[in-house]
One Martini backbone bead per residue (centre of mass of N, CA, C, O) as a GRO file, in nm:
protein
  295
    1UNK     BB    1   5.788   7.318  11.372
    2UNK     BB    2   6.100   7.493  11.258
    3UNK     BB    3   6.378   7.533  11.060
    4UNK     BB    4   6.369   7.846  10.986
    5UNK     BB    5   6.194   7.915  11.279
    6UNK     BB    6   6.295   7.873  11.572
    7UNK     BB    7   6.194   7.741  11.906
    8UNK     BB    8   6.243   7.848  12.244
    9UNK     BB    9   6.139   7.703  12.566
   10UNK     BB   10   6.072   7.821  12.897
   11UNK     BB   11   5.940   7.627  13.169
   12UNK     BB   12   5.811   7.777  13.475
   13UNK     BB   13   5.794   7.877  13.776
   14UNK     BB   14   5.832   8.096  13.998
   15UNK     BB   15   6.156   8.052  14.131
   16UNK     BB   16   6.315   7.828  13.937
   17UNK     BB   17   6.574   7.985  13.789
   18UNK     BB   18   6.546   8.196  13.543
   19UNK     BB   19   6.795   8.374  13.570
   20UNK     BB   20   7.002   8.158  13.497
   21UNK     BB   21   6.880   8.092  13.224
   22UNK     BB   22   6.898   8.368  13.088
   23UNK     BB   23   7.205   8.398  13.115
   24UNK     BB   24   7.289   8.142  12.962
   25UNK     BB   25   7.152   8.214  12.690
   26UNK     BB   26   7.285   8.489  12.652
   27UNK     BB   27   7.571   8.380  12.625
   28UNK     BB   28   7.521   8.209  12.377
   29UNK     BB   29   7.414   8.426  12.185
   30UNK     BB   30   7.661   8.612  12.201
   31UNK     BB   31   7.889   8.409  12.127
   32UNK     BB   32   7.723   8.309  11.846
   33UNK     BB   33   7.556   8.543  11.710
   34UNK     BB   34   7.249   8.549  11.819
   35UNK     BB   35   6.920   8.650  11.727
   36UNK     BB   36   6.672   8.712  11.968
   37UNK     BB   37   6.328   8.669  12.022
   38UNK     BB   38   6.163   8.791  12.292
   39UNK     BB   39   5.922   8.615  12.503
   40UNK     BB   40   5.690   8.692  12.751
   41UNK     BB   41   5.464   8.540  12.948
   42UNK     BB   42   5.333   8.794  13.088
   43UNK     BB   43   5.221   8.919  12.810
   44UNK     BB   44   4.977   8.675  12.824
   45UNK     BB   45   4.802   8.803  13.002
   46UNK     BB   46   4.467   8.897  13.037
   47UNK     BB   47   4.530   9.072  13.294
   48UNK     BB   48   4.577   9.313  13.484
   49UNK     BB   49   4.650   9.372  13.804
   50UNK     BB   50   4.379   9.500  13.892
   51UNK     BB   51   4.184   9.291  13.764
   52UNK     BB   52   4.297   9.041  13.900
   53UNK     BB   53   4.240   9.128  14.190
   54UNK     BB   54   3.933   9.160  14.155
   55UNK     BB   55   3.879   8.860  14.077
   56UNK     BB   56   3.988   8.738  14.336
   57UNK     BB   57   3.797   8.880  14.531
   58UNK     BB   58   3.537   8.771  14.404
   59UNK     BB   59   3.603   8.472  14.452
   60UNK     BB   60   3.629   8.494  14.764
   61UNK     BB   61   3.311   8.598  14.765
   62UNK     BB   62   3.155   8.408  14.546
   63UNK     BB   63   3.149   8.585  14.241
   64UNK     BB   64   3.354   8.364  14.117
   65UNK     BB   65   3.602   8.215  13.978
   66UNK     BB   66   3.885   8.053  14.038
   67UNK     BB   67   4.205   8.209  13.984
   68UNK     BB   68   4.519   8.196  13.793
   69UNK     BB   69   4.828   8.223  13.630
   70UNK     BB   70   4.829   7.904  13.567
   71UNK     BB   71   4.574   7.939  13.406
   72UNK     BB   72   4.376   7.982  13.115
   73UNK     BB   73   4.171   8.212  13.209
   74UNK     BB   74   4.439   8.426  13.259
   75UNK     BB   75   4.520   8.357  12.951
   76UNK     BB   76   4.661   8.388  12.609
   77UNK     BB   77   4.692   8.086  12.462
   78UNK     BB   78   4.585   8.110  12.175
   79UNK     BB   79   4.776   8.348  12.107
   80UNK     BB   80   5.039   8.197  12.162
   81UNK     BB   81   4.998   7.981  11.953
   82UNK     BB   82   4.978   8.183  11.712
   83UNK     BB   83   5.256   8.312  11.748
   84UNK     BB   84   5.423   8.059  11.704
   85UNK     BB   85   5.307   7.986  11.425
   86UNK     BB   86   5.392   8.246  11.281
   87UNK     BB   87   5.693   8.232  11.335
   88UNK     BB   88   5.747   7.951  11.207
   89UNK     BB   89   5.654   8.059  10.919
   90UNK     BB   90   5.782   8.386  10.913
   91UNK     BB   91   5.942   8.536  11.165
   92UNK     BB   92   5.683   8.667  11.296
   93UNK     BB   93   5.495   8.924  11.483
   94UNK     BB   94   5.360   8.992  11.811
   95UNK     BB   95   5.446   9.214  12.090
   96UNK     BB   96   5.473   9.252  12.449
   97UNK     BB   97   5.471   9.411  12.776
   98UNK     BB   98   5.516   9.370  13.117
   99UNK     BB   99   5.481   9.589  13.391
  100UNK     BB  100   5.623   9.542  13.701
  101UNK     BB  101   5.760   9.833  13.766
  102UNK     BB  102   5.889  10.146  13.802
  103UNK     BB  103   6.139  10.105  13.625
  104UNK     BB  104   5.982   9.998  13.376
  105UNK     BB  105   5.795  10.243  13.347
  106UNK     BB  106   6.018  10.442  13.260
  107UNK     BB  107   6.104  10.278  13.002
  108UNK     BB  108   5.803  10.192  12.876
  109UNK     BB  109   5.567  10.295  12.992
  110UNK     BB  110   5.338  10.324  13.217
  111UNK     BB  111   5.199  10.112  13.446
  112UNK     BB  112   5.221   9.916  13.689
  113UNK     BB  113   5.057   9.620  13.566
  114UNK     BB  114   5.082   9.671  13.269
  115UNK     BB  115   5.072   9.722  12.915
  116UNK     BB  116   5.196   9.728  12.623
  117UNK     BB  117   5.178   9.754  12.313
  118UNK     BB  118   5.140   9.607  12.023
  119UNK     BB  119   5.419   9.480  11.829
  120UNK     BB  120   5.633   9.430  11.597
  121UNK     BB  121   5.868   9.238  11.516
  122UNK     BB  122   6.181   9.220  11.457
  123UNK     BB  123   6.364   9.174  11.199
  124UNK     BB  124   6.597   8.894  11.164
  125UNK     BB  125   6.568   8.667  11.342
  126UNK     BB  126   6.682   8.343  11.443
  127UNK     BB  127   6.494   8.328  11.706
  128UNK     BB  128   6.273   8.213  11.958
  129UNK     BB  129   6.240   8.330  12.307
  130UNK     BB  130   6.081   8.168  12.577
  131UNK     BB  131   5.951   8.289  12.907
  132UNK     BB  132   5.742   8.083  13.124
  133UNK     BB  133   5.443   7.891  13.199
  134UNK     BB  134   5.347   7.792  12.866
  135UNK     BB  135   5.553   7.637  12.658
  136UNK     BB  136   5.391   7.329  12.713
  137UNK     BB  137   5.099   7.373  12.633
  138UNK     BB  138   4.790   7.166  12.658
  139UNK     BB  139   4.472   7.149  12.592
  140UNK     BB  140   4.159   7.092  12.764
  141UNK     BB  141   3.852   7.064  12.683
  142UNK     BB  142   3.767   7.389  12.631
  143UNK     BB  143   4.095   7.404  12.536
  144UNK     BB  144   4.089   7.249  12.300
  145UNK     BB  145   4.346   7.318  12.043
  146UNK     BB  146   4.560   7.412  12.236
  147UNK     BB  147   4.916   7.404  12.111
  148UNK     BB  148   5.219   7.510  12.200
  149UNK     BB  149   5.430   7.268  12.191
  150UNK     BB  150   5.433   7.199  11.875
  151UNK     BB  151   5.638   7.457  11.803
  152UNK     BB  152   5.875   7.341  11.972
  153UNK     BB  153   6.222   7.262  11.948
  154UNK     BB  154   6.302   7.366  12.255
  155UNK     BB  155   6.215   7.219  12.569
  156UNK     BB  156   6.236   7.370  12.899
  157UNK     BB  157   6.259   7.267  13.234
  158UNK     BB  158   6.208   7.469  13.544
  159UNK     BB  159   6.221   7.315  13.877
  160UNK     BB  160   6.141   7.300  14.191
  161UNK     BB  161   6.072   7.174  14.454
  162UNK     BB  162   5.792   7.251  14.623
  163UNK     BB  163   5.913   7.358  14.893
  164UNK     BB  164   6.111   7.557  14.755
  165UNK     BB  165   5.901   7.722  14.608
  166UNK     BB  166   5.760   7.825  14.864
  167UNK     BB  167   5.996   7.964  14.996
  168UNK     BB  168   6.046   8.168  14.767
  169UNK     BB  169   5.765   8.298  14.776
  170UNK     BB  170   5.759   8.389  15.067
  171UNK     BB  171   6.010   8.572  15.057
  172UNK     BB  172   5.933   8.755  14.821
  173UNK     BB  173   5.643   8.855  14.916
  174UNK     BB  174   5.737   8.960  15.199
  175UNK     BB  175   5.992   9.135  15.122
  176UNK     BB  176   5.906   9.285  14.838
  177UNK     BB  177   5.564   9.310  14.888
  178UNK     BB  178   5.440   9.288  15.194
  179UNK     BB  179   5.324   9.023  15.262
  180UNK     BB  180   5.162   8.798  15.424
  181UNK     BB  181   5.163   8.475  15.501
  182UNK     BB  182   4.860   8.427  15.461
  183UNK     BB  183   4.848   8.540  15.170
  184UNK     BB  184   5.050   8.342  15.043
  185UNK     BB  185   4.907   8.079  15.117
  186UNK     BB  186   4.649   8.144  14.963
  187UNK     BB  187   4.784   8.151  14.686
  188UNK     BB  188   4.890   7.863  14.683
  189UNK     BB  189   4.606   7.728  14.713
  190UNK     BB  190   4.471   7.863  14.465
  191UNK     BB  191   4.694   7.742  14.250
  192UNK     BB  192   4.706   7.427  14.273
  193UNK     BB  193   4.514   7.317  14.053
  194UNK     BB  194   4.673   7.455  13.818
  195UNK     BB  195   4.943   7.323  13.874
  196UNK     BB  196   4.850   7.028  13.833
  197UNK     BB  197   4.689   7.065  13.546
  198UNK     BB  198   4.908   7.282  13.379
  199UNK     BB  199   5.215   7.242  13.466
  200UNK     BB  200   5.309   6.949  13.517
  201UNK     BB  201   5.256   6.828  13.224
  202UNK     BB  202   5.492   6.984  13.080
  203UNK     BB  203   5.736   6.804  13.208
  204UNK     BB  204   5.661   6.563  12.992
  205UNK     BB  205   5.745   6.749  12.718
  206UNK     BB  206   6.026   6.787  12.762
  207UNK     BB  207   6.363   6.763  12.670
  208UNK     BB  208   6.454   6.929  12.934
  209UNK     BB  209   6.526   6.896  13.287
  210UNK     BB  210   6.532   7.118  13.582
  211UNK     BB  211   6.588   7.011  13.923
  212UNK     BB  212   6.577   7.155  14.232
  213UNK     BB  213   6.762   7.029  14.526
  214UNK     BB  214   6.786   7.035  14.847
  215UNK     BB  215   7.038   6.974  15.130
  216UNK     BB  216   6.822   7.081  15.320
  217UNK     BB  217   6.578   7.147  15.543
  218UNK     BB  218   6.220   7.163  15.399
  219UNK     BB  219   5.967   7.036  15.548
  220UNK     BB  220   5.899   7.342  15.659
  221UNK     BB  221   5.845   7.619  15.465
  222UNK     BB  222   5.693   7.820  15.689
  223UNK     BB  223   5.987   7.844  15.875
  224UNK     BB  224   6.185   7.949  15.689
  225UNK     BB  225   6.461   8.183  15.689
  226UNK     BB  226   6.595   8.059  15.425
  227UNK     BB  227   6.728   8.026  15.116
  228UNK     BB  228   6.864   7.798  14.951
  229UNK     BB  229   7.148   7.764  14.811
  230UNK     BB  230   7.331   7.649  14.556
  231UNK     BB  231   7.535   7.497  14.760
  232UNK     BB  232   7.246   7.365  14.889
  233UNK     BB  233   7.233   7.214  14.601
  234UNK     BB  234   7.077   7.021  14.349
  235UNK     BB  235   7.068   6.905  13.998
  236UNK     BB  236   6.827   6.758  13.798
  237UNK     BB  237   6.889   6.604  13.478
  238UNK     BB  238   6.654   6.546  13.212
  239UNK     BB  239   6.628   6.332  12.926
  240UNK     BB  240   6.417   6.229  12.687
  241UNK     BB  241   6.672   6.202  12.471
  242UNK     BB  242   6.991   6.059  12.522
  243UNK     BB  243   7.074   6.047  12.247
  244UNK     BB  244   7.396   6.207  12.208
  245UNK     BB  245   7.473   6.227  12.502
  246UNK     BB  246   7.773   6.324  12.677
  247UNK     BB  247   7.824   6.217  12.988
  248UNK     BB  248   8.129   6.205  13.023
  249UNK     BB  249   8.180   6.502  12.960
  250UNK     BB  250   7.998   6.627  13.176
  251UNK     BB  251   8.141   6.494  13.425
  252UNK     BB  252   8.421   6.621  13.361
  253UNK     BB  253   8.315   6.931  13.368
  254UNK     BB  254   8.127   6.846  13.628
  255UNK     BB  255   8.212   6.860  13.927
  256UNK     BB  256   8.024   6.622  14.117
  257UNK     BB  257   7.893   6.442  13.913
  258UNK     BB  258   7.610   6.214  13.831
  259UNK     BB  259   7.450   5.921  13.755
  260UNK     BB  260   7.106   5.775  13.795
  261UNK     BB  261   7.032   5.744  13.491
  262UNK     BB  262   7.034   5.709  13.149
  263UNK     BB  263   6.875   6.022  13.156
  264UNK     BB  264   7.051   6.117  13.419
  265UNK     BB  265   7.184   6.408  13.598
  266UNK     BB  266   7.391   6.526  13.866
  267UNK     BB  267   7.443   6.860  13.995
  268UNK     BB  268   7.566   7.116  14.126
  269UNK     BB  269   7.405   7.409  14.182
  270UNK     BB  270   7.652   7.604  14.090
  271UNK     BB  271   7.648   7.443  13.784
  272UNK     BB  272   7.394   7.512  13.614
  273UNK     BB  273   7.494   7.721  13.407
  274UNK     BB  274   7.716   7.547  13.281
  275UNK     BB  275   7.537   7.310  13.200
  276UNK     BB  276   7.365   7.469  12.999
  277UNK     BB  277   7.594   7.547  12.805
  278UNK     BB  278   7.690   7.257  12.739
  279UNK     BB  279   7.409   7.150  12.637
  280UNK     BB  280   7.287   7.396  12.444
  281UNK     BB  281   7.492   7.479  12.234
  282UNK     BB  282   7.469   7.234  12.035
  283UNK     BB  283   7.162   7.257  11.994
  284UNK     BB  284   7.158   7.544  11.875
  285UNK     BB  285   7.357   7.492  11.642
  286UNK     BB  286   7.173   7.284  11.508
  287UNK     BB  287   6.941   7.479  11.447
  288UNK     BB  288   7.116   7.673  11.272
  289UNK     BB  289   7.191   7.463  11.059
  290UNK     BB  290   6.901   7.399  10.970
  291UNK     BB  291   6.835   7.684  10.884
  292UNK     BB  292   7.047   7.713  10.660
  293UNK     BB  293   6.954   7.467  10.491
  294UNK     BB  294   6.652   7.572  10.445
  295UNK     BB  295   6.755   7.844  10.288
   0.00000   0.00000   0.00000
């Protein structure tokens, strides 16, 4: 952690509601005049799209280990650790982008599924903002010594309950990418060991967790026709250290919310973005105050 060069990390699997998170933090940064250096988790994948698919096919044929984007074998997590460490110390480092689709290819150059070159971060940023799968990663076994989480000043987990996550992945991959249901289910099963071993532990290290829970039946996610909307969901917000959190203020501002434990509050799904702004604005301003004092 660094008072001079703070780091905020959002960790969670795809489909967890990261669009809402990104918009909420963007509103805070714009409103408070904060210049954020954005680091995308996808940019630390080890393999481009073509090579990753080749390795998955080889694994399916028994010619290599089973891997997924959730696990350390297919990500540059030692490099992510080093990037966070360098930024915390100097406010600088190098970043690149993963090119997701044809629209990004036109803007960034390169082919969809590839990476842009590594470039130096723009000088003068107020903080680093990471969004991806491994903002709270701590390595074990052969990956011991990699500790991304130790550098993060504000670590936020965003995760739907598992059936909702599967529904979102099924709909996205079938509708937008044209995959068959069998192919998507195979991906879910292939990723499950890495999900259990490398993603779930991160949510015990977060300072704040947002877990989206649907209020409609998702007991069989593989036959769901629609993704539950925000109005058909509740969000459980858990604080690792609730001291200093004004729950009375939050419940007054977030109509329909209530506390379930001394460190947890439940809010209507449609108010998730507002809840984030109410909760994180004072936290971010506190980081900026510490930064000014340290300078």
